[in-house]
matplotlib code that plots the C-alpha trace (Angstrom):
import matplotlib.pyplot as plt

x = [0.0, 2.7, 4.6, 1.5, 0.8, 4.3, 4.1, 0.7, -1.3, -5.1, -5.7, -8.6, -9.4, -12.6, -14.1, -16.0, -17.6, -16.5, -18.8, -17.1, -17.7, -14.4, -13.7, -11.2, -10.0, -11.3, -13.4, -15.4, -18.2, -16.1, -12.4, -12.2, -10.7, -8.4, -7.0, -6.2, -9.4, -12.9, -16.4, -18.3, -16.2, -19.1, -18.5, -14.9, -13.5, -10.5, -8.5, -9.2, -7.9, -4.5, -3.9, -5.1, -2.8, -3.6, -3.2, -1.3, -3.1, -1.8, -3.4, -0.2, 0.0, 1.8, 3.4, 0.8, -2.2, -5.5, -5.5, -7.9, -9.4, -7.5, -4.1, -5.0, -5.9, -2.7, -0.7, -2.5, -1.8, 2.0, 4.3, 5.8, 2.4, 2.1, -0.5, -2.2, -2.5, -6.1, -7.6, -10.9, -12.9, -15.2, -17.8, -19.1, -21.7, -25.2, -24.6, -28.1, -27.0, -24.1, -24.3, -23.7, -20.3, -19.4, -20.4, -18.4, -15.3, -15.5, -15.6, -12.8, -10.5, -11.0, -11.5, -7.9, -7.4, -10.8, -9.6, -7.3, -10.2, -13.1, -16.1, -17.7, -20.5, -23.9, -26.1, -26.0, -28.1, -26.1, -22.8, -23.9, -25.1, -21.9, -19.6, -21.6, -19.5, -16.2, -14.7, -13.0, -14.3, -15.2, -18.1, -17.9, -20.7, -20.8, -24.0, -22.9, -24.6, -23.9, -26.4, -25.9, -23.8, -26.2, -29.2, -27.6, -26.5, -30.1, -31.7, -29.1, -30.1, -26.5, -27.3, -30.3, -28.1, -25.6, -28.0, -30.1, -27.0, -26.1, -29.5, -29.3, -25.9, -25.2, -22.9, -20.5, -17.0, -16.2, -18.1, -16.8, -17.7, -16.9, -14.7, -16.7, -19.7, -17.7, -16.6, -20.1, -21.4, -18.8, -19.8, -23.4, -22.4, -22.7, -19.8, -21.0, -17.6, -18.4, -21.9, -20.5, -17.6, -20.0, -21.7, -18.4, -17.5, -14.3, -14.6, -12.7, -12.8, -12.4, -10.7, -8.3, -5.4, -2.7, -4.2, -7.5, -8.2, -7.2, -5.8, -3.7, -6.6, -8.9, -6.3, -6.0, -9.8, -10.1, -7.2, -8.9, -12.3, -10.6, -11.3, -9.7, -8.2, -8.1, -8.3, -5.9, -4.3, -1.1, -0.2, 3.4, 2.5, -0.2, 2.1, 4.5, 1.6, 0.5, 4.0, 3.4, -0.2, -0.2, 2.4, 0.4, -2.8, -1.4]
y = [0.0, 2.4, 1.7, 2.3, 5.5, 6.8, 5.8, 7.3, 4.1, 3.7, 1.2, -0.5, -1.8, -3.1, -1.4, -2.8, -1.2, -2.0, -1.9, 1.2, 3.5, 2.9, 1.0, -1.7, -2.7, -6.2, -7.9, -10.5, -10.1, -12.2, -12.2, -16.0, -16.4, -13.3, -13.2, -15.3, -14.0, -15.4, -13.9, -11.0, -7.9, -5.8, -7.4, -6.1, -2.7, -0.8, -1.8, -5.5, -5.1, -4.1, -7.7, -9.4, -10.7, -11.0, -14.2, -14.5, -16.0, -19.4, -19.1, -18.6, -15.8, -12.6, -10.1, -7.5, -6.2, -5.2, -1.5, 0.9, 3.7, 6.3, 4.6, 4.4, 8.0, 9.0, 6.9, 8.5, 12.0, 11.5, 14.0, 11.2, 10.3, 11.0, 13.7, 11.3, 8.4, 7.3, 4.8, 3.3, 2.4, -0.4, -0.2, -3.7, -3.0, -1.6, 2.2, 2.6, 0.6, 3.0, 4.9, 8.6, 7.7, 5.8, 8.8, 11.2, 8.9, 8.5, 12.3, 12.9, 10.4, 11.8, 15.5, 16.5, 14.0, 13.2, 14.1, 11.1, 8.7, 7.1, 5.9, 3.0, 0.5, -0.5, 2.0, 5.4, 7.3, 5.8, 6.7, 10.3, 10.5, 9.1, 11.2, 14.5, 17.4, 15.8, 18.1, 16.3, 12.8, 10.9, 8.5, 5.2, 2.8, -0.9, -2.0, -5.7, -8.4, -12.1, -12.8, -9.7, -11.4, -14.3, -12.1, -9.9, -12.8, -14.1, -10.7, -9.0, -5.7, -4.4, -0.9, -0.6, -1.9, 0.8, 3.6, 2.7, 2.8, 6.2, 7.5, 6.1, 7.6, 10.6, 11.9, 9.0, 9.7, 6.0, 2.9, -0.6, -3.4, -7.1, -7.5, -10.5, -8.1, -5.7, -8.5, -10.0, -6.6, -6.3, -9.7, -8.5, -5.4, -3.0, -0.9, -0.3, 1.4, 4.2, 4.7, 5.4, 7.5, 9.6, 10.4, 11.6, 8.5, 6.6, 2.8, 0.2, -3.4, -5.9, -8.3, -9.7, -11.9, -13.8, -17.2, -16.3, -18.1, -16.0, -13.3, -11.6, -11.6, -10.2, -7.5, -6.5, -6.2, -4.1, -1.8, -1.5, -0.6, 2.1, 1.2, 3.7, 1.2, -2.5, -4.0, -6.9, -8.7, -8.8, -5.3, -6.0, -9.1, -7.3, -4.4, -6.8, -8.3, -4.8, -3.9, -6.7, -6.1, -2.4, -2.4, -5.1, -3.2, 0.2]
z = [0.0, 0.9, -2.3, -4.3, -2.5, -3.3, -6.9, -7.5, -7.8, -7.6, -4.8, -3.0, 0.5, 2.0, 5.0, 7.9, 10.9, 14.5, 17.5, 19.0, 16.1, 14.3, 11.1, 10.0, 6.6, 6.1, 3.4, 5.3, 7.9, 10.3, 11.3, 10.9, 7.4, 7.2, 10.7, 13.8, 15.5, 15.2, 15.2, 13.6, 12.9, 14.3, 17.8, 18.1, 19.1, 17.7, 20.8, 20.1, 16.5, 18.0, 19.2, 16.0, 13.2, 9.5, 7.5, 4.2, 1.2, 2.2, 5.6, 7.6, 10.1, 9.2, 11.5, 10.2, 12.0, 10.4, 9.4, 11.1, 9.0, 11.0, 10.3, 6.6, 6.4, 8.1, 5.7, 2.7, 4.1, 4.3, 2.5, 0.4, -1.1, -4.8, -5.5, -7.9, -5.5, -4.7, -2.2, -2.9, 0.3, -0.7, 2.0, 2.8, 5.6, 5.4, 5.8, 7.3, 10.3, 11.2, 14.4, 14.9, 16.3, 13.1, 11.0, 13.2, 13.1, 9.3, 8.9, 11.5, 9.7, 6.2, 6.9, 6.0, 3.1, 1.6, -1.9, -1.9, -1.3, -3.2, -1.2, -3.1, -2.6, -3.9, -1.9, -3.7, -1.1, 1.7, 0.1, -0.3, 3.3, 4.7, 2.6, 2.9, 3.8, 3.0, 0.4, -2.5, -1.6, -4.7, -4.9, -6.7, -7.6, -8.3, -10.1, -10.3, -8.3, -8.2, -11.0, -13.1, -15.8, -16.1, -16.4, -19.0, -21.1, -21.0, -21.7, -23.8, -22.1, -21.7, -22.8, -20.5, -17.6, -18.1, -18.7, -15.7, -13.5, -14.9, -14.0, -10.5, -9.7, -12.0, -9.3, -9.3, -10.4, -10.8, -11.8, -11.0, -13.4, -13.4, -16.4, -17.8, -18.1, -20.2, -22.5, -22.7, -23.7, -26.4, -27.7, -27.9, -29.7, -26.7, -25.3, -21.8, -21.0, -23.4, -22.0, -18.5, -19.8, -21.8, -18.5, -17.1, -15.1, -15.0, -15.5, -13.4, -14.6, -11.8, -10.9, -13.5, -12.4, -14.4, -13.7, -15.5, -18.7, -21.7, -19.6, -22.3, -24.8, -22.0, -21.1, -24.8, -25.2, -22.0, -23.2, -26.6, -25.2, -23.1, -19.5, -17.2, -14.8, -14.1, -10.6, -10.0, -7.1, -9.1, -10.2, -11.1, -13.1, -15.1, -15.7, -17.4, -19.4, -20.4, -21.7, -24.2, -25.0, -25.5, -28.4, -30.1, -29.8, -30.6]

ax = plt.figure().add_subplot(projection="3d")
ax.plot(x, y, z, "-o")
ax.set_aspect("equal")
plt.show()
């Protein structure tokens, strides 16, 4: 994360609410898979997080603790951080369940550095309410659900999908799309990327890794269609692939 911040990268972390009004950067609803703790994240305090260790992808414990929102904000506010660096906060909880303490803490953490963050999720009204008053904070929207690709392949309504999302969140600076949806749209003759970009939104295609079938072809198609960024768990690997794909695609 710190390397990315210094180099001006666009990065993403998942955000969960703790019971004491604070927030921690974790994906799951429970600590079980990602750490050496167990139980719902919402049952823990920020003090509890200080004694928890993260797990590597192979399940082994690492000498790294989960990041609290305040620590993340401090890191993104450092003098060495590139002015173009951005951190997406992908909010995983129901914003309507947040307490007044949560909302105050969120504002306190980001008040001095909101322009370096994107608050994203699937609840447009909730995102606006949580981010209200934070100057420079960008809003991102993810219109994809577990069955979105299947439904679109069945209906072929790719253009309607994109235009409905634009109408729902005209204020969004970024839209996050599962890359198979982009590819399926192209196969159906619809460039959903251009629809969002025409509305002034940047498009992120997620999540492409090197072990995915046809990764170079996929990368080439995403480059050709003009996505603004690609989310990956392997930035250095995809950077090398891009160095081969871009000259080929012009």
